[in-house]
C-alpha angles and dihedrals in degrees: 000000000000121000132190088258093053092047091049091051089051092047094048098052117109112293101241097049089047093052092042091055091046091050092051090050091049095051090049092058108025140039105273101234102024119115126182115231119210132179126209126215124190101218094178122019136199136345093086113163094213121100102220100162096218098051129103090195097066113113087218094071132062104228103145092250113148109220119228134191128239115311117251123242098252091052092050092048089053090050090052091050091049091049091055090048089054091054096256119151095185129052115201117201118201130190127187108229138097096266149279133277134171116291090029109134091212089064093066091044090056092045090054089054091050093047090052093060103030090103094054094094096249131119107244119222123177133195108195105150126246113009137207123211097252092048091050092052092047091052090053092050089052092056106270111142103175132039119204118205114150121213085208094197141354124292095256093060100034097098086063090057102047139348102190091076135014139238087250089057089056093049089049091055091051091052092047090053091049092050089054090056098256121140114236132242111186135149141126153257124255121207105041093117095275124140127241088257090055089055092047091048086059091053089048090053090051089051090057092060114097111239099022118241114284089220132028113194115199112200129192111218112256102205107226120200110246096031122102090247096053094116099046114132120241121269119251105249090225089062089056092047091050091051092048089051094051092045092050092050096049097034099039098165099044122098111241112212129205101218135159116011096029090123089068092060121092118234088254092053091049090050090055089049090056091044090054093052111279107142106164136057145166117257123195127081094259134041122194096306106339134073121258133202114294122255090242093052091048093047091052092048094048091048093049094048097038091237115177125201118248125228125246115263096217132344100196138050124212119227118263 
């Protein structure tokens, strides 16, 4: 069983042996040059009551973001078609609010959106905040296969990330989603002022989930003017690569996703991320509220590295 001390010893070993071990672990469990492509759609933006200090969508901060209501079905269908055209096999739908419980009218609205695109040949992932058991089961019935709810950091640091909910609330949502038969997508954000141990505490918490998350997105903070973290300095890419390496070694079967902030990484840094075990990323020139790498830059990188797209695991979900 891993401990914070064992993870720190792994993280602190010389860089090249660490990456070499991570690469060997990756090759033993995944196709060597295959990378999953996902696309993210903001189905409801802004006016969120939570106070997550990194987020442009919080109603507590003045960021210039123009809120918008829930996306309509034709717009979502177009987004799904565009995602397929971009080579994505997974469509991730995000909504800015605290969460969903039973008897919440927004739940059925979201389920209607999911049901409208469940035949598009894409895995459907949603990130809708805190989740109750009935809502989780209804989402699965509608066709959702993966639930994203990032831990963001470790429990010791979490009060510095948000105060309107707790780290325990986030863990509870992950367990509720698992109990409903949804696969998990959960990771964190680097660059909020946390320590290396805080990042490793997050990995340790992911290890305690059974089964482990299917996907682990690792985001680099994109400092947004108007948020409390607007002046945070950039993360050293080698810190990201070390964390990817550790995550790959201790979560050998999970996909590790390069998520927000990837645009700030050079092609060489991204290559080292893939070498260390990253095998998933977001395509599309915009994420929820922040820019992403351009299609031309990604195409050039994929061509150079010989990266091949992965296939979707499953595009439908049977009723429970």
